[in-house]
C-alpha positions as CSV (number, residue, x, y, z in Angstrom):
1,M,-39.7,43.5,-21.7
2,S,-41.6,45.1,-24.5
3,A,-42.8,42.9,-27.3
4,W,-41.0,45.0,-29.9
5,F,-37.6,44.9,-28.1
6,V,-36.8,41.1,-28.5
7,P,-37.4,41.0,-32.3
8,A,-35.3,44.2,-32.7
9,V,-32.4,42.7,-30.7
10,K,-32.6,39.5,-32.7
11,A,-32.5,41.6,-36.0
12,I,-29.6,43.7,-34.9
13,L,-27.5,41.0,-33.2
14,P,-25.9,39.6,-36.3
15,Y,-24.7,43.0,-37.3
16,V,-23.3,44.0,-34.0
17,S,-20.0,42.3,-34.5
18,A,-19.5,43.9,-37.9
19,I,-20.3,47.4,-36.4
20,V,-18.0,46.8,-33.5
21,G,-15.3,45.4,-35.8
22,A,-15.5,48.5,-38.0
23,A,-15.6,51.0,-35.1
24,L,-13.0,49.4,-32.9
25,P,-9.9,50.1,-35.0
26,V,-10.7,53.8,-35.0
27,F,-10.9,53.9,-31.2
28,T,-8.0,51.5,-30.9
29,R,-5.8,53.6,-33.0
30,R,-6.6,56.7,-31.0
31,K,-5.9,54.8,-27.8
32,N,-2.8,53.2,-29.3
33,D,-1.6,56.6,-30.5
34,E,-2.2,58.0,-27.1
35,A,-0.7,54.9,-25.5
36,A,2.3,55.2,-27.9
37,A,2.8,58.8,-27.0
38,A,2.5,58.0,-23.3
39,Q,4.8,55.0,-23.8
40,A,7.3,57.3,-25.6
41,E,7.1,59.8,-22.9
42,L,7.6,57.1,-20.3
43,L,10.6,55.7,-22.2
44,Q,12.1,59.2,-22.3
45,K,11.6,59.6,-18.6
46,Q,13.1,56.2,-17.9
47,I,16.1,57.0,-20.1
48,A,16.7,60.2,-18.3
49,E,16.4,58.4,-14.9
50,L,18.8,55.7,-16.1
51,Q,21.3,58.4,-17.3
52,S,21.1,60.1,-14.0
53,A,21.6,56.9,-12.1
54,A,24.5,56.0,-14.3
55,S,26.2,59.3,-13.7
56,Q,25.6,59.0,-9.9
57,N,26.9,55.4,-10.0
58,A,30.1,56.7,-11.8
59,V,30.7,59.2,-9.1
60,R,30.1,56.6,-6.4
61,I,32.3,54.1,-8.1
62,K,35.1,56.7,-8.3
63,A,34.7,57.4,-4.6
64,L,34.8,53.7,-3.8
65,A,37.9,53.3,-5.9
66,E,39.6,56.0,-4.0
67,Q,38.6,54.5,-0.7
68,L,39.9,51.1,-1.9
69,Q,43.2,52.6,-2.9
70,K,43.6,54.2,0.5
71,T,42.7,50.8,2.2
72,V,45.2,48.9,0.1
73,T,47.9,51.5,0.9
74,A,47.1,51.2,4.6
75,L,47.2,47.4,4.4
76,E,50.6,47.5,2.7
77,Q,51.9,49.8,5.4
78,G,50.5,47.6,8.1
79,A,52.0,44.5,6.4
80,S,55.5,46.1,6.2
81,A,55.2,47.2,9.9
82,A,54.1,43.7,10.9
83,E,56.9,42.2,8.9
84,S,59.5,44.4,10.6
85,R,58.1,43.5,14.1
86,Q,58.2,39.8,13.1
87,R,61.9,40.1,12.2
88,R,62.6,41.9,15.5
89,T,60.7,39.2,17.4
90,A,62.6,36.4,15.5
91,A,65.9,38.1,16.3
92,L,65.0,38.4,20.0
93,C,63.9,34.7,20.0
94,I,67.2,33.6,18.4
95,G,69.1,35.7,21.0
96,A,67.1,34.2,23.8
97,V,67.8,30.7,22.6
98,I,71.5,31.5,22.3
99,V,71.6,32.9,25.8
100,S,69.7,29.9,27.2
101,C,72.1,27.5,25.5
102,I,75.0,29.4,26.9
103,A,73.4,29.3,30.4
104,L,72.7,25.6,30.0
105,G,76.3,24.9,28.9
106,V,77.7,26.9,31.9
107,S,75.4,25.1,34.3
108,L,76.4,21.7,32.9
109,I,80.0,22.6,33.1
110,V,79.7,23.8,36.7
111,L,77.6,20.7,37.6
112,F,80.1,18.1,36.2
113,R,83.3,19.8,37.4
114,R,82.6,19.1,41.0
């Protein structure tokens, strides 16, 4: 290094922090203003995206509610059909038990009358 460079750096070094401290807020404000503007633009874009997503979700939720209503209606119809089949089956079982009891009674009567 040159002989004059080292003493110059030593002489300037104590003042560098003051110079940087004075100049930094000016640059920081500009960057912060730009960053704030960019942040505001980003926030506006995010708000628009959220509003769009919310409206799309509302449409989808309405469609799901309609499908759920159709499903519940179909389940109720299926349950009533199953209930009527169960009643028919129970009536047939009772009829079969009555017929088998009559057949058992007739067979016992025929068996013991001999």
